[in-house]
N, CA, C and O atoms as a GROMACS GRO file, in nm:
protein
  228
    1UNK      N    1  -9.857  -4.438  -7.131
    1UNK     CA    2  -9.928  -4.466  -7.250
    1UNK      C    3  -9.920  -4.614  -7.261
    1UNK      O    4 -10.028  -4.672  -7.274
    2UNK      N    5  -9.821  -4.680  -7.258
    2UNK     CA    6  -9.783  -4.810  -7.291
    2UNK      C    7  -9.843  -4.897  -7.196
    2UNK      O    8  -9.869  -5.014  -7.225
    3UNK      N    9  -9.870  -4.839  -7.062
    3UNK     CA   10  -9.933  -4.915  -6.974
    3UNK      C   11 -10.078  -4.903  -6.963
    3UNK      O   12 -10.140  -4.952  -6.869
    4UNK      N   13 -10.140  -4.829  -7.069
    4UNK     CA   14 -10.268  -4.822  -7.081
    4UNK      C   15 -10.338  -4.714  -7.005
    4UNK      O   16 -10.459  -4.716  -6.982
    5UNK      N   17 -10.247  -4.609  -6.963
    5UNK     CA   18 -10.304  -4.494  -6.885
    5UNK      C   19 -10.360  -4.385  -6.986
    5UNK      O   20 -10.321  -4.365  -7.101
    6UNK      N   21 -10.456  -4.322  -6.919
    6UNK     CA   22 -10.524  -4.206  -6.986
    6UNK      C   23 -10.424  -4.077  -6.972
    6UNK      O   24 -10.327  -4.081  -6.896
    7UNK      N   25 -10.454  -3.971  -7.046
    7UNK     CA   26 -10.372  -3.859  -7.025
    7UNK      C   27 -10.383  -3.805  -6.900
    7UNK      O   28 -10.287  -3.743  -6.856
    8UNK      N   29 -10.497  -3.818  -6.828
    8UNK     CA   30 -10.527  -3.764  -6.697
    8UNK      C   31 -10.442  -3.843  -6.593
    8UNK      O   32 -10.385  -3.786  -6.500
    9UNK      N   33 -10.438  -3.979  -6.613
    9UNK     CA   34 -10.360  -4.069  -6.519
    9UNK      C   35 -10.210  -4.026  -6.529
    9UNK      O   36 -10.144  -3.999  -6.429
   10UNK      N   37 -10.161  -4.021  -6.650
   10UNK     CA   38 -10.021  -3.998  -6.698
   10UNK      C   39  -9.989  -3.851  -6.617
   10UNK      O   40  -9.897  -3.849  -6.536
   11UNK      N   41 -10.061  -3.743  -6.642
   11UNK     CA   42 -10.041  -3.623  -6.590
   11UNK      C   43 -10.036  -3.614  -6.431
   11UNK      O   44  -9.965  -3.535  -6.368
   12UNK      N   45 -10.127  -3.711  -6.375
   12UNK     CA   46 -10.124  -3.713  -6.226
   12UNK      C   47 -10.005  -3.786  -6.182
   12UNK      O   48  -9.950  -3.739  -6.082
   13UNK      N   49  -9.950  -3.893  -6.236
   13UNK     CA   50  -9.825  -3.962  -6.191
   13UNK      C   51  -9.710  -3.874  -6.209
   13UNK      O   52  -9.617  -3.874  -6.128
   14UNK      N   53  -9.712  -3.784  -6.330
   14UNK     CA   54  -9.585  -3.704  -6.351
   14UNK      C   55  -9.607  -3.555  -6.295
   14UNK      O   56  -9.517  -3.472  -6.301
   15UNK      N   57  -9.717  -3.532  -6.247
   15UNK     CA   58  -9.743  -3.402  -6.158
   15UNK      C   59  -9.714  -3.291  -6.274
   15UNK      O   60  -9.622  -3.210  -6.264
   16UNK      N   61  -9.786  -3.297  -6.366
   16UNK     CA   62  -9.796  -3.211  -6.478
   16UNK      C   63  -9.945  -3.193  -6.518
   16UNK      O   64 -10.032  -3.267  -6.471
   17UNK      N   65  -9.972  -3.089  -6.610
   17UNK     CA   66 -10.116  -3.063  -6.653
   17UNK      C   67 -10.145  -3.180  -6.754
   17UNK      O   68 -10.056  -3.242  -6.814
   18UNK      N   69 -10.272  -3.201  -6.765
   18UNK     CA   70 -10.323  -3.283  -6.881
   18UNK      C   71 -10.285  -3.243  -7.006
   18UNK      O   72 -10.238  -3.320  -7.090
   19UNK      N   73 -10.308  -3.091  -7.026
   19UNK     CA   74 -10.271  -3.050  -7.158
   19UNK      C   75 -10.125  -3.067  -7.197
   19UNK      O   76 -10.091  -3.074  -7.315
   20UNK      N   77 -10.039  -3.074  -7.097
   20UNK     CA   78  -9.895  -3.098  -7.111
   20UNK      C   79  -9.880  -3.242  -7.174
   20UNK      O   80  -9.804  -3.257  -7.269
   21UNK      N   81  -9.945  -3.340  -7.126
   21UNK     CA   82  -9.933  -3.482  -7.162
   21UNK      C   83  -9.988  -3.474  -7.312
   21UNK      O   84  -9.923  -3.528  -7.401
   22UNK      N   85 -10.104  -3.410  -7.340
   22UNK     CA   86 -10.153  -3.412  -7.465
   22UNK      C   87 -10.072  -3.347  -7.580
   22UNK      O   88 -10.069  -3.387  -7.696
   23UNK      N   89 -10.005  -3.240  -7.528
   23UNK     CA   90  -9.902  -3.185  -7.613
   23UNK      C   91  -9.790  -3.271  -7.665
   23UNK      O   92  -9.762  -3.285  -7.784
   24UNK      N   93  -9.727  -3.328  -7.562
   24UNK     CA   94  -9.617  -3.432  -7.569
   24UNK      C   95  -9.676  -3.551  -7.663
   24UNK      O   96  -9.606  -3.591  -7.755
   25UNK      N   97  -9.791  -3.603  -7.644
   25UNK     CA   98  -9.853  -3.705  -7.724
   25UNK      C   99  -9.856  -3.671  -7.865
   25UNK      O  100  -9.811  -3.747  -7.950
   26UNK      N  101  -9.912  -3.551  -7.894
   26UNK     CA  102  -9.924  -3.490  -8.025
   26UNK      C  103  -9.805  -3.474  -8.085
   26UNK      O  104  -9.798  -3.512  -8.202
   27UNK      N  105  -9.705  -3.426  -8.033
   27UNK     CA  106  -9.578  -3.407  -8.083
   27UNK      C  107  -9.496  -3.535  -8.124
   27UNK      O  108  -9.424  -3.539  -8.223
   28UNK      N  109  -9.516  -3.635  -8.038
   28UNK     CA  110  -9.451  -3.762  -8.054
   28UNK      C  111  -9.515  -3.835  -8.172
   28UNK      O  112  -9.443  -3.905  -8.243
   29UNK      N  113  -9.647  -3.824  -8.197
   29UNK     CA  114  -9.719  -3.882  -8.298
   29UNK      C  115  -9.691  -3.801  -8.431
   29UNK      O  116  -9.688  -3.861  -8.539
   30UNK      N  117  -9.671  -3.675  -8.425
   30UNK     CA  118  -9.625  -3.605  -8.543
   30UNK      C  119  -9.495  -3.637  -8.601
   30UNK      O  120  -9.476  -3.654  -8.722
   31UNK      N  121  -9.397  -3.645  -8.500
   31UNK     CA  122  -9.259  -3.683  -8.527
   31UNK      C  123  -9.247  -3.831  -8.579
   31UNK      O  124  -9.157  -3.855  -8.660
   32UNK      N  125  -9.321  -3.924  -8.542
   32UNK     CA  126  -9.308  -4.057  -8.588
   32UNK      C  127  -9.398  -4.074  -8.693
   32UNK      O  128  -9.391  -4.179  -8.757
   33UNK      N  129  -9.479  -3.995  -8.722
   33UNK     CA  130  -9.579  -4.011  -8.842
   33UNK      C  131  -9.688  -4.128  -8.822
   33UNK      O  132  -9.724  -4.206  -8.909
   34UNK      N  133  -9.732  -4.123  -8.690
   34UNK     CA  134  -9.854  -4.211  -8.660
   34UNK      C  135  -9.981  -4.145  -8.650
   34UNK      O  136  -9.986  -4.023  -8.636
   35UNK      N  137 -10.081  -4.213  -8.657
   35UNK     CA  138 -10.220  -4.123  -8.657
   35UNK      C  139 -10.292  -4.142  -8.516
   35UNK      O  140 -10.393  -4.078  -8.488
   36UNK      N  141 -10.231  -4.236  -8.429
   36UNK     CA  142 -10.332  -4.249  -8.301
   36UNK      C  143 -10.228  -4.316  -8.187
   36UNK      O  144 -10.115  -4.359  -8.213
   37UNK      N  145 -10.283  -4.314  -8.070
   37UNK     CA  146 -10.196  -4.356  -7.944
   37UNK      C  147 -10.172  -4.494  -7.965
   37UNK      O  148 -10.067  -4.538  -7.919
   38UNK      N  149 -10.255  -4.579  -8.031
   38UNK     CA  150 -10.235  -4.728  -8.041
   38UNK      C  151 -10.115  -4.755  -8.123
   38UNK      O  152 -10.043  -4.851  -8.097
   39UNK      N  153 -10.088  -4.672  -8.224
   39UNK     CA  154  -9.963  -4.670  -8.298
   39UNK      C  155  -9.839  -4.644  -8.222
   39UNK      O  156  -9.737  -4.712  -8.238
   40UNK      N  157  -9.849  -4.537  -8.133
   40UNK     CA  158  -9.744  -4.506  -8.032
   40UNK      C  159  -9.723  -4.616  -7.954
   40UNK      O  160  -9.605  -4.648  -7.949
   41UNK      N  161  -9.802  -4.686  -7.890
   41UNK     CA  162  -9.785  -4.810  -7.815
   41UNK      C  163  -9.720  -4.917  -7.884
   41UNK      O  164  -9.629  -4.982  -7.834
   42UNK      N  165  -9.767  -4.936  -8.000
   42UNK     CA  166  -9.700  -5.046  -8.094
   42UNK      C  167  -9.553  -5.013  -8.099
   42UNK      O  168  -9.472  -5.103  -8.073
   43UNK      N  169  -9.511  -4.890  -8.130
   43UNK     CA  170  -9.379  -4.849  -8.142
   43UNK      C  171  -9.290  -4.878  -8.009
   43UNK      O  172  -9.180  -4.934  -8.009
   44UNK      N  173  -9.358  -4.831  -7.902
   44UNK     CA  174  -9.291  -4.848  -7.771
   44UNK      C  175  -9.243  -4.992  -7.749
   44UNK      O  176  -9.128  -5.020  -7.714
   45UNK      N  177  -9.350  -5.088  -7.773
   45UNK     CA  178  -9.330  -5.239  -7.761
   45UNK      C  179  -9.208  -5.280  -7.861
   45UNK      O  180  -9.108  -5.342  -7.823
   46UNK      N  181  -9.230  -5.243  -7.975
   46UNK     CA  182  -9.154  -5.280  -8.099
   46UNK      C  183  -8.991  -5.225  -8.067
   46UNK      O  184  -8.898  -5.296  -8.106
   47UNK      N  185  -8.966  -5.118  -8.006
   47UNK     CA  186  -8.838  -5.058  -7.979
   47UNK      C  187  -8.774  -5.111  -7.844
   47UNK      O  188  -8.654  -5.100  -7.819
   48UNK      N  189  -8.864  -5.167  -7.763
   48UNK     CA  190  -8.821  -5.221  -7.626
   48UNK      C  191  -8.846  -5.112  -7.530
   48UNK      O  192  -8.822  -5.141  -7.413
   49UNK      N  193  -8.892  -4.988  -7.554
   49UNK     CA  194  -8.929  -4.914  -7.457
   49UNK      C  195  -9.024  -4.956  -7.343
   49UNK      O  196  -9.015  -4.921  -7.225
   50UNK      N  197  -9.116  -5.036  -7.399
   50UNK     CA  198  -9.207  -5.110  -7.298
   50UNK      C  199  -9.190  -5.270  -7.325
   50UNK      O  200  -9.165  -5.320  -7.435
   51UNK      N  201  -9.206  -5.332  -7.217
   51UNK     CA  202  -9.196  -5.484  -7.229
   51UNK      C  203  -9.344  -5.527  -7.188
   51UNK      O  204  -9.410  -5.462  -7.107
   52UNK      N  205  -9.389  -5.637  -7.248
   52UNK     CA  206  -9.494  -5.704  -7.214
   52UNK      C  207  -9.480  -5.762  -7.065
   52UNK      O  208  -9.376  -5.820  -7.034
   53UNK      N  209  -9.580  -5.745  -6.975
   53UNK     CA  210  -9.584  -5.808  -6.839
   53UNK      C  211  -9.505  -5.707  -6.738
   53UNK      O  212  -9.506  -5.724  -6.616
   54UNK      N  213  -9.444  -5.610  -6.796
   54UNK     CA  214  -9.362  -5.525  -6.706
   54UNK      C  215  -9.457  -5.426  -6.646
   54UNK      O  216  -9.538  -5.369  -6.718
   55UNK      N  217  -9.450  -5.401  -6.506
   55UNK     CA  218  -9.545  -5.301  -6.447
   55UNK      C  219  -9.471  -5.164  -6.452
   55UNK      O  220  -9.356  -5.149  -6.410
   56UNK      N  221  -9.546  -5.067  -6.507
   56UNK     CA  222  -9.482  -4.931  -6.519
   56UNK      C  223  -9.502  -4.859  -6.393
   56UNK      O  224  -9.607  -4.872  -6.330
   57UNK      N  225  -9.402  -4.781  -6.351
   57UNK     CA  226  -9.408  -4.684  -6.238
   57UNK      C  227  -9.517  -4.719  -6.138
   57UNK      O  228  -9.535  -4.649  -6.038
   0.00000   0.00000   0.00000
């Protein structure tokens, strides 16, 4: 997600169903109290989970 991938692209890379990615995304949003994917990405950058300019997987 932090690399700008869609749910379908994430699912393909992780060899899981798209609905699985959607479920995990929704649960992360609920636990972190955010309203959309963009806020999840901001949190990923702020916490150092993702770094600007780094290529993911």
